[in-house]
N, C-alpha and C positions, 0 to 999 in steps of 0.2 A: 763335751758330752762324755760321760763316764762309760767305760766299757769293762766287761768282765770276761776273762778268758773262757772260751767255750768248754774246756775240760773242767774248770772249776764250777761253772754254771750247771753242768750235767750231774755233779755230785752234791750240790747244795740242796738242803731240805729245810723246811721250817723247823726251828728248834722246839716249837710248841706241839705241833701235830704230826711232824715228820713227813709231811707231804711236799709235793713239788711247788716251786715258786715261779712267778713270772718276773722277768727283768724288764723294767721300764726305764730305758736309757735316758730319755730326755728329762726324767724326774729323779735320776740317780737313786733308784730304789729297787728292792725286790718286793713283790706283792703276793700275798696269800689270799686268794679269792674265797677260800672256805671260811677263814676267820676274819676276813676284811681287815687284815693287818699289813703294815708296810715296815720294811727294814731298810734303813738308809745305806747307801754305798758312799763311803768317804774316801776320796783319793784312790778309787778303784778297789777298795777293800770293803766287803759287806760287813755291816755291824749286826751280827746274828745273836744279839742278846735280847731275850724276851722282855726284860724290863725297859729296854730302849725302843721297842717296837711301838708304833702308834696305830690306832684304829682309824680306818678310812670310812667316812660317811657314805651312805647310799648314793647321794647326789654326786659326790666326788668320784665314787667308784665307777658309775656308769659313764661319766664324762671321760674318765681316764681310759677305760677299756674300749670305748666306742670312737675315740679320736682317731682320725686318719693320719694325724701327725705323730702319733705315739708309736715308737718302735718297741715291740714286745717280743721277747724270746722266751720260749718255754723250756724250763729245765726238766728234762725227762727223768723221772724218779726211777724208772725201771733200769736205766743204765747203771745206776748205783748198785743194783743187786747182782750184776754180772760177776 
């Protein structure tokens, strides 16, 4: 399972809309629920390139966010503004 340092997660923001992201550890990705986009995490390093992000379908999104087996950490955007 991939992990991201909590300090890094607290400052990461979507490169497209600058909002916070959810870290979905068991799928090795960061997820933007506003744009329904995911950014892969490769070897613990988030790939934050807009042209490499992929769109998540509505069916897949609801399954991912409602799964009791999914570990989701919320990156708090306001910490970045301190």
